[in-house]
N, C-alpha and C positions, 0 to 999 in steps of 0.2 A: 719205058712205056708199059710193058706188061704189069709191072708192080703197081703203077698208078691205077690201071684198069681194075686190078684186083682190089685195091683199096677202096675205089669208088663203089664196087659191088658190095663190099662189106658195109659201107655206110648206108646204102639203099636197103639192104636186108635188115639192118639194125632198125632203121626208121619204120619199116613195115612191121617188124615184130612189136615195137612200142605201140603203134596204132592198133594192132590186133589185140594187144593186151588191154588197152583202154576201152575198146568196144566190149570185150568180154566182161570186164569188171562192171561196166555200166549196166549190162543185162543182169548180171548176177546180183547186183545190189537192189534191184527192184523189189519193193515190199509185196509179199504175197501172204494170203491167209487161206486156211481151209475152213470154210463155213458149212455147218450142217444145214439141212433144209429147214429145220425148226428155228435156227437162228436167222438165216437170211430171208426166210419166208418166200424164196423164189425171186426176190427183187433183182433186177439187172444191175442196179447200183445200190450198195448198202452204205448208208452214211457212216462216216468215221466219227467216233466219240472219244478217242483218247490215244495215248501212246505216241503222240506226235503226228498222228494221222487224223485230223479233225476237219469235218465239213464246215464251210463258212457260208454265211449269208451275204450276198452281194447286191447292193443297190444299183440298178441300171438306169432308172429314170425317175425324175421328179416333175410333177406338173408345174406349168408356168404360173398358174394362179392358185391362190388359197381359197378356202371356203370357211364360213363361220358356223360353228356348231354351238347353238345356244344351249348350254348345259344347265342353266338355271334361270327362271323368270320369277320375279317377285309379284306382289299384289299390285294390280293396276290402280291408278289414281286418275280421275278425270276432272279437268278444270271446268267449272260451270260456264255455260255459254254467256256471252255478254260481259265477261270480265277477264282479267289476266291473273295468273297464279305463279307463285314461287314455291316449288315443291322440293322437299328434302326428306329422304328416307334414312334416318340415322340409326344404323344397325350394322353389325358385323355378320358376314356370311362366309362359311367355308363349304366348298363343293369339291368332291372327289370325282374325277373322271378318268377314263382310260387314256393312256398315253398314245396308243395306236388302236384304232377301232375300224370295223368294217373290213371289206375286202375278203380275201380268201387265200388258200394255199393249195397248190397242185404239186403232188409228189413227183410227177413225171416218171423217170426210169427207176425211182425208188418205190414205186407203187407195188404193193403185194396184195394177195387175196384178202388178208385180214387188216390191211392198212397199218401194219405193225410199226412202220417207221414214221407215221404221221406226227406223233407227239415229239419225236426226236427232231424232226425237221422244222416244225412250226415254232419250237422253242428258240430257234436260231434267229427268227425274224425280230427286228428291232421293236421294242415296246411290248413284246409278248408278256402278258400277265403283269404289266407295269401300270401304275396309276400316277396321276399328278393332282395336286390340290390347288384350287384357286381360292385365295383368301382375300376378302375385300372389306374395307371399312367404308360404308356408304355415308359420307358426311357432307358431300357437296350438294349444291342447289341447282335445279334446272328451272328455267323460265318458260311458262306455258301460256299459250293463247287460249281463249275460250273454246271449249269443245275438245282440246287436245287430251290425249290419254298417254300417261307416262307409267313406266314400271322399271324397277331396277333389274338389271340382267348381268349375267356372267357368260362370256363367250370364249370358247376354245378355238383358236384359229388353227386350221388343219391344212395339210397339203397331201394330195394323193401321191403315193410313192409305190414304185414297182421294182421287183428284183428277182433273182433266182439264187441257186445254190452252186457252190464250187467245191470240188474235192470229194472223192468217194471210192469205195471198193468196187471195182468193175468186174462183173462176172465173166469168166472165161469158159471155153469149151472143155477144159481139162477137169477131170474128176480127181478126187483125193480120198484118203481113207475117211469114210464117213460123211463125205459131202462133195462140195465143188470148190475149185480154186478161184479166189478173187485176187485181183491185183490193184494196188493203190495207185490212183491217178489224181494228183493234187490239182490238176487243171480242168478236169472233166466238169461240164456244166449240165445241170438238170433241174427240172421243175420250174415253178415260178410262184410268186406271191405278190399280193397287193395289200396296202394298208393306208389308212388316212391318219397321218402322223401329226401329233401335236407340235406346234411351233411356238406359239405365244398365247397370251390371254388378253382379252379386252373386257373391261368392265365399265359400267356407267348406266345411264337411263336410256331406254328405248322410248321414243316419242312417236305415237301413232304407228307402232310396229317397226320403226327404224331407229338404228343407233345414230 
C-alpha cells in the first residue's frame, strides 16, 4: 500500500505541473506592443493594421425594410388632358452612386484628441469609398391617362445597416521604454457605425411621382 500511495502522489503532482505550465505559456504568448504617445495618441484602444493583428468591422443589425434612393430623374412628360398617351423615352443612361451612403462612424475607445484613428476605422466599414453604376436602356413604353406625368428614373434600393469594430490593442497601466504597453485583444468590441447600403437597382418610369 505505501508504494501505491506514493505512485498516486507522483501522478497528481505531474498533472499539477502540466496545468501550471499551460497557464504560464498562455500568459507569455499574449501579444504586447510598446506604443509611444505620438503613435497611440492616447487612445484606450489602438486599431490593429497588420502583422496578424487586424481590427475587423462587424455588422450587428440590418433594418427589416429597405428604402428607395432616387439617384436620377429624367425629363418629365405630361399626357394632354382628354386623351391617352403611350410614352417611350428611348435612350441609354449610366449613373454612378455610392455603394454605402449616409450614417456615421463613432470611434468609441479608439477616440484620441486628434481623431488620428478615424480614417483607419472608417475604411473598414463596408462600401467605404466604393461606388456602383446603374446602367439602363430605356426602350419600353408606358401607357398614360390624360393629365398623367411620367419621367424615367433610376433607383438604388438601400437598407440601413449598423455595426461596430472588433479586435484592437488595449491600453494597460504598464509603462515601457518610451511609451505605454498595449495588449492585443482580438475579441474586444468598440465604437459603432451606420450606413445605408446598396442592395439592388430599380429602373423604369415614375408616373405622377410613383414608380
